[in-house]
C-alpha distance (Angstrom), angle and dihedral (degrees) to the residues before:
residue distance angle dihedral
M1 . . .
E2 3.80 . .
K3 3.85 113.2 .
T4 3.75 119.5 -125.4
S5 3.81 119.7 -120.0
G6 3.86 94.3 -136.3
S7 3.75 118.8 113.8
S8 3.71 125.1 -120.0
P9 3.74 133.5 -158.2
S10 3.79 90.8 -106.0
S11 3.89 89.7 56.3
A12 3.75 96.4 50.5
P13 3.79 117.0 115.2
R14 3.82 112.5 -86.5
L15 3.81 136.5 -174.6
R16 3.81 113.0 -88.5
R17 3.78 119.3 -122.3
A18 3.79 99.8 -127.5
L19 3.73 107.4 132.6
T20 3.90 124.7 102.9
L21 3.79 125.9 -157.4
W22 3.82 86.7 -99.7
D23 3.79 90.6 53.3
L24 3.83 90.2 50.8
I25 3.76 94.3 50.1
L26 3.84 91.8 47.8
Y27 3.85 90.4 48.7
G28 3.81 89.1 50.7
V29 3.83 94.0 46.6
I30 3.74 92.6 48.3
V31 3.82 97.3 46.0
I32 3.86 87.3 49.0
Q33 3.81 91.0 39.0
P34 3.84 122.5 -132.8
T35 3.82 85.0 -125.3
A36 3.83 92.3 46.7
P37 3.77 96.9 127.0
M38 3.77 93.9 49.4
S39 3.78 92.1 71.1
V40 3.78 95.9 52.5
F41 3.84 98.1 31.1
G42 3.82 98.1 108.9
V43 3.78 92.7 46.2
L44 3.81 91.9 48.7
S45 3.83 88.8 48.9
D46 3.75 92.6 54.0
R47 3.78 98.7 42.8
G48 3.72 95.9 42.4
H49 3.89 96.4 41.3
G50 3.71 91.2 -117.1
H51 3.81 98.8 -45.6
V52 3.73 96.2 121.3
V53 3.80 96.2 139.2
T54 3.82 92.8 52.3
A55 3.79 92.7 48.7
I56 3.84 90.4 47.9
L57 3.91 89.7 52.1
I58 3.80 96.2 45.5
A59 3.79 90.3 49.6
M60 3.89 90.3 48.6
I61 3.93 88.9 55.4
A62 3.88 89.5 53.3
M63 3.76 91.7 46.2
L64 3.94 93.9 46.7
F65 3.88 89.5 55.5
T66 3.76 90.2 46.4
A67 3.82 92.5 45.3
I68 3.85 89.7 55.7
S69 3.87 88.7 54.4
Y70 3.81 92.4 47.1
G71 3.86 90.6 50.6
R72 3.83 93.8 49.2
M73 3.87 93.2 48.1
A74 3.74 91.8 46.4
R75 3.81 87.7 54.3
A76 3.75 89.9 53.3
Y77 3.79 94.8 42.3
P78 3.84 112.8 26.2
S79 3.77 93.3 -173.3
A80 3.81 136.4 123.3
G81 3.78 91.8 -113.2
S82 3.82 96.2 86.1
A83 3.88 116.3 179.9
F84 3.83 89.4 -4.7
T85 3.72 90.8 62.5
Y86 3.86 97.4 40.6
V87 3.66 94.5 51.4
G88 3.79 95.0 42.2
Q89 3.82 93.6 49.0
E90 3.80 97.7 43.7
I91 3.73 105.9 34.4
N92 3.70 116.5 11.1
P93 3.82 137.3 -29.9
A94 3.86 94.1 -130.8
L95 3.82 90.7 50.1
G96 3.82 87.2 49.5
Y97 3.72 90.1 54.9
V98 3.79 92.0 48.4
T99 3.80 90.6 49.7
G100 3.85 90.3 50.0
W101 3.77 89.8 51.1
S102 3.81 92.9 53.1
M103 3.78 90.5 48.8
A104 3.72 90.5 49.2
M105 3.84 87.0 60.0
D106 3.72 91.2 49.9
Y107 3.71 98.3 47.1
M108 3.88 95.0 42.6
L109 3.86 90.9 49.4
N110 3.71 91.9 53.8
P111 3.84 98.9 66.3
L112 3.83 88.2 37.5
I113 3.74 95.4 57.6
C114 3.84 88.8 41.6
I115 3.82 90.1 55.1
I116 3.83 88.7 51.5
W117 3.86 92.6 47.4
C118 3.77 96.3 47.0
S119 3.81 94.2 44.0
K120 3.87 91.5 52.2
A121 3.80 91.7 46.6
A122 3.80 90.4 49.1
M123 3.78 87.3 53.6
N124 3.79 88.8 58.6
L125 3.83 87.0 57.9
A126 3.86 96.3 41.7
P127 3.86 109.6 16.6
G128 3.70 91.9 173.0
V129 3.84 90.8 70.6
P130 3.80 113.2 80.8
Y131 3.84 123.4 -121.3
W132 3.73 94.7 -114.0
T133 3.86 92.6 58.3
W134 3.87 91.9 52.3
A135 3.78 89.3 47.0
I136 3.74 94.3 56.3
F137 3.68 90.6 42.2
F138 3.95 94.1 56.8
F139 3.67 88.3 41.7
L140 3.79 92.9 58.1
L141 3.81 92.2 42.0
F142 3.76 95.5 51.6
T143 3.83 92.9 46.3
T144 3.77 97.2 43.7
L145 3.76 94.7 50.6
N146 3.85 92.6 47.2
L147 3.68 89.5 51.0
R148 3.72 91.6 59.7
G149 3.72 92.1 71.0
I150 3.73 144.7 -95.2
K151 3.78 97.5 -74.7
T152 3.76 93.8 53.0
S153 3.80 88.8 53.4
A154 3.85 91.9 50.9
R155 3.79 91.5 53.9
I156 3.78 91.9 49.9
N157 3.76 89.0 49.6
A158 3.82 90.8 55.6
G159 3.83 92.4 52.7
L160 3.86 91.4 48.2
A161 3.71 93.5 49.0
A162 3.80 92.0 50.9
G163 3.77 92.8 49.6
M164 3.78 94.5 49.2
G165 3.74 91.5 44.9
V166 3.84 90.3 59.5
V167 3.78 92.3 49.6
I168 3.84 92.0 50.0
A169 3.82 91.6 49.5
I170 3.88 89.7 51.7
F171 3.90 89.9 50.1
F172 3.82 90.9 51.9
I173 3.87 91.1 51.2
A174 3.83 90.8 45.3
A175 3.82 93.3 45.8
A176 3.75 91.7 48.8
R177 3.74 93.0 52.5
Y178 3.81 91.9 48.2
I179 3.74 93.4 45.9
F180 3.92 97.1 50.7
G181 3.83 90.7 36.3
H182 3.76 92.0 64.3
Q183 3.81 131.8 60.7
H184 3.96 117.7 -109.1
D185 3.78 134.0 -177.9
G186 3.75 100.7 -100.3
A187 3.82 134.4 -94.5
G188 3.87 92.2 -20.5
F189 3.80 88.3 66.5
F190 3.85 90.5 67.2
T191 3.79 97.1 44.8
R192 3.75 101.4 47.2
P193 3.77 95.1 84.5
F194 3.77 86.2 64.4
Y195 3.79 101.2 37.6
D196 3.88 129.8 0.9
P197 3.78 108.0 -178.2
E198 3.81 90.0 -160.8
T199 3.92 94.1 58.9
F200 3.93 105.7 20.6
Q201 3.81 113.3 123.8
L202 3.79 118.1 163.3
R203 3.70 94.9 -142.2
A204 3.79 92.5 51.7
V205 3.86 91.3 48.6
L206 3.84 90.1 50.8
G207 3.76 90.6 47.6
G208 3.79 88.1 52.1
T209 3.83 91.5 46.8
S210 3.81 91.1 54.4
I211 3.79 86.5 59.0
A212 3.84 92.9 40.4
V213 3.82 88.1 64.8
L214 3.84 84.7 77.4
T215 3.76 86.1 72.6
Y216 3.75 89.8 68.1
I217 3.76 101.1 35.7
G218 3.68 111.8 129.5
F219 3.89 102.2 37.6
D220 3.79 88.7 106.9
G221 3.80 88.2 61.5
I222 3.76 88.0 77.3
S223 3.75 87.7 71.0
T224 3.77 92.2 59.1
L225 3.80 88.8 63.4
S226 3.79 94.6 61.5
E227 3.78 93.0 114.0
E228 3.83 91.7 52.6
A229 3.86 97.0 44.7
E230 3.72 128.7 98.0
N231 3.85 111.4 -119.9
P232 3.93 91.4 -1.7
R233 3.85 93.5 -176.4
R234 3.82 89.9 64.7
N235 3.79 107.4 23.3
I236 3.93 98.8 47.7
L237 3.80 92.1 58.2
L238 3.84 94.2 44.7
A239 3.82 94.6 43.7
T240 3.76 93.1 49.3
V241 3.92 96.8 49.2
L242 3.89 91.5 39.5
T243 3.77 90.7 49.5
C244 3.81 94.2 52.9
L245 3.73 93.4 45.3
V246 3.73 95.4 48.8
I247 3.83 94.7 47.1
G248 3.79 90.9 44.3
I249 3.76 96.6 54.0
L250 3.82 93.9 41.0
S251 3.84 92.2 46.1
A252 3.88 89.7 49.7
V253 3.86 90.6 52.1
E254 3.81 93.9 44.4
V255 3.88 94.3 53.5
Y256 3.75 92.7 40.3
A257 3.77 91.2 56.6
A258 3.84 90.8 46.6
Q259 3.85 92.0 50.5
L260 3.73 89.9 53.4
V261 3.76 91.5 50.0
W262 3.76 93.4 44.2
S263 3.84 115.8 28.1
A264 3.87 116.6 -140.3
S265 3.78 89.2 -123.6
Q266 3.78 90.2 67.3
P267 3.83 115.1 79.1
F268 3.75 119.4 -125.5
P269 3.85 122.1 -120.9
D270 3.77 85.9 -128.9
T271 3.82 123.1 5.7
D272 3.87 95.8 -154.0
T273 3.81 92.3 56.5
A274 3.82 97.3 30.9
Y275 3.84 95.6 129.6
V276 3.84 90.6 56.3
H277 3.84 87.7 56.9
V278 3.78 89.9 48.8
A279 3.86 90.5 53.0
G280 3.81 89.3 48.9
R281 3.78 91.5 53.7
A282 3.76 92.4 47.4
A283 3.75 98.0 49.4
G284 3.77 113.0 1.4
S285 3.86 140.5 -99.6
W286 3.83 92.5 -50.4
F287 3.79 91.4 61.3
F288 3.79 88.9 45.9
L289 3.76 89.3 64.0
V290 3.83 94.5 41.5
V291 3.78 93.6 55.1
N292 3.81 89.4 44.2
L293 3.74 89.8 55.7
T294 3.87 91.6 40.7
L295 3.87 90.9 56.1
M296 3.76 88.7 48.8
A297 3.80 91.1 52.4
A298 3.90 88.8 46.4
N299 3.77 94.3 54.0
F300 3.91 88.2 47.4
G301 3.86 89.1 56.4
S302 3.79 91.8 45.0
G303 3.79 93.9 46.9
M304 3.76 94.4 48.7
G305 3.76 92.6 46.1
A306 3.82 94.2 45.7
Q307 3.84 88.9 51.2
L308 3.77 87.3 53.7
G309 3.88 93.3 48.8
A310 3.82 91.2 45.6
A311 3.80 92.1 51.0
R312 3.86 90.1 53.4
L313 3.72 92.8 45.7
L314 3.78 91.7 53.3
Y315 3.77 85.9 47.3
G316 3.73 92.3 56.6
M317 3.81 90.8 48.0
G318 3.81 90.5 46.9
R319 3.70 93.6 50.9
S320 3.75 90.5 49.2
N321 3.78 91.1 52.7
A322 3.84 94.6 -116.5
L323 3.88 85.2 118.1
P324 3.88 127.3 27.3
S325 3.87 100.8 -67.2
S326 3.76 94.5 -154.8
F327 3.74 92.0 67.4
F328 3.81 107.9 22.0
G329 3.81 96.4 33.1
A330 3.76 95.8 54.2
V331 3.76 126.0 110.8
D332 3.93 123.6 -155.8
P333 3.91 103.3 -118.4
K334 3.84 91.5 -146.6
R335 3.78 103.5 47.3
Q336 3.86 95.4 21.6
I337 3.84 92.1 -134.2
P338 3.89 131.5 119.2
R339 3.89 91.6 -101.6
N340 3.80 95.9 176.4
N341 3.81 91.2 53.3
V342 3.90 92.5 51.0
I343 3.69 91.1 54.0
F344 3.80 95.2 41.9
V345 3.85 91.5 52.6
G346 3.81 91.2 46.4
V347 3.71 93.9 51.6
A348 3.81 93.0 45.2
A349 3.80 91.2 51.5
L350 3.83 92.3 51.2
L351 3.73 92.3 50.3
G352 3.73 91.0 48.2
A353 3.75 92.7 48.9
F354 3.77 89.2 65.2
V355 3.77 95.7 51.8
L356 3.79 109.5 26.6
S357 3.89 126.0 72.4
Y358 3.83 118.3 -126.9
A359 3.82 90.8 -126.0
L360 3.78 94.8 56.9
G361 3.80 95.0 40.7
A362 3.70 91.1 52.3
E363 3.88 94.5 51.3
M364 3.83 90.1 46.0
L365 3.73 90.3 58.0
N366 3.84 89.5 70.5
F367 3.71 93.6 50.4
G368 3.70 95.7 61.6
A369 3.73 95.2 34.4
L370 3.86 96.8 52.6
I371 3.79 90.1 50.2
A372 3.87 89.8 53.5
F373 3.83 89.7 45.3
M374 3.77 91.1 53.0
G375 3.80 91.3 46.8
V376 3.80 93.2 52.5
N377 3.78 92.7 48.2
A378 3.84 88.7 50.2
A379 3.82 90.2 49.3
A380 3.81 93.0 49.7
L381 3.82 90.6 48.3
T382 3.82 90.5 51.0
R383 3.85 95.1 47.7
Y384 3.67 103.0 40.1
Y385 3.75 102.9 30.4
L386 3.75 117.4 18.3
R387 3.92 94.1 39.4
A388 3.79 94.4 35.2
K389 3.77 122.4 106.2
E390 3.82 93.4 -141.8
K391 3.89 113.7 47.5
K392 3.73 107.3 -143.1
L393 3.88 123.5 -175.7
G394 3.78 88.3 -140.2
N395 3.81 87.3 64.6
L396 3.80 93.3 44.1
I397 3.79 107.4 45.7
P398 3.82 103.3 50.5
P399 3.89 97.5 52.1
V400 3.83 93.5 40.1
A401 3.73 93.0 48.8
G402 3.74 94.9 44.3
F403 3.86 91.0 48.0
F404 3.81 95.8 52.2
I405 3.88 95.5 41.2
C406 3.80 89.1 50.6
L407 3.83 91.1 48.4
L408 3.74 90.9 50.5
L409 3.79 92.2 51.5
W410 3.79 91.7 45.1
L411 3.81 89.5 54.3
N412 3.84 89.4 55.5
L413 3.83 94.7 54.8
S414 3.82 115.0 118.1
R415 3.84 121.1 -89.4
P416 3.85 94.7 -113.7
A417 3.74 92.0 51.7
K418 3.81 90.5 50.9
I419 3.77 91.8 48.8
A420 3.78 95.8 48.6
G421 3.80 92.0 43.9
T422 3.80 93.4 49.2
T423 3.85 87.6 52.3
W424 3.87 91.4 54.3
M425 3.80 91.2 46.2
A426 3.81 91.1 50.4
A427 3.71 91.0 50.6
G428 3.76 90.8 54.0
I429 3.82 93.4 47.2
A430 3.74 88.0 52.7
F431 3.76 91.8 51.1
G432 3.80 89.2 51.6
A433 3.72 91.7 50.6
W434 3.81 91.5 50.2
K435 3.75 91.3 46.4
T436 3.82 93.5 53.7
R437 3.86 98.4 34.2
G438 3.64 94.3 -110.6
F439 3.89 98.2 -27.2
R440 3.80 91.4 -62.5
A441 3.83 91.4 125.7
N442 3.78 133.0 50.0
L443 3.77 107.9 -75.1
V444 3.83 97.7 -153.7
D445 3.79 137.6 20.1
F446 3.72 104.4 -145.7
G447 3.73 96.7 -169.4
L448 3.87 110.5 151.0
P449 3.68 128.7 -149.6
E450 3.87 121.5 -110.5
């Protein structure tokens, strides 16, 4: 029988399963950044009155509970929609759309602030080149590399992780030599980074913890790669939890060493680049330059990875008809990636880099991310406890704890971040109302692929 030339749904281009567990962990670590606490160390120290280690560890607890929920939901729905799909399928399609909209803000702001950070760091090396030139350069670099395909991105991630690991190891050695080469005031010197009775205030520590969540932003991006992962029902859960645990412990040790080198009672020459000054004190001006370059490379890796995750999130929303599917739901048949979305996210990040400040963009990240985290915890609670025939505490405690800790941290975000985030959410709800003619039609079609 002669075959017809018409295409069928089964012959449409699909995402290729190419990522191993190691690739997923590397992806998560690079998006989060092994050096993540270094960029926000000074801000955390000011906000938490020096209790940076405590803030990092509290945030890790919240993220571990949430990571369990993400992993379980990815096991149930191995699709590229992430929190958007989980909430929409388990609770309500409209809430799923709102969750996806909040995640879109988070994911699109990450490459945006990374373009800003990389461009300003590059200006320190070449001050004669204007900011706008560097911004365009990094936009083109992020976008071009992501358009080359998922395996190319994974190989670059491995190289970035190795380089940053070497720098972190050198810092630990230099910090140890500095700490034990100078006199200190006994055992209290080593416990103050965790708890200083003279400066501890619960509200201040919670405020610092709400910022410390930035250290973990991006781990949820692992779930957006479910359709490109080998054995996603097992590997997504393992990679998500292991990534949070590794980053949390590493971050705590990094900031602990930094606080011992530079006491919280001493002001920093520049709060935004405080960790670079710590490195300079520990090992000299040459290491000041090395850490500055390393943080630039870390933001490069994070920005590129976040653009990849944002593109796949938009793909999930486009395929589910929450966004125009002809554009956002399309997959490039050659590279098997959502090419339109990669370009769209890159252009949006470039434009935003010219109008948005780094500080506000960084704070807004947590607004959208914490909403999505609460949504995923609620979805996991609904599926695995409320609707389950057998009620197990193991299915009750993690999502409930994750939800309420994330809510507490969300309430401690700054007022400007809440205002800007609410504006974004209002715009998304307005778009949904327009799309459904006042919510009289189904907002989202959550049909999933085979």
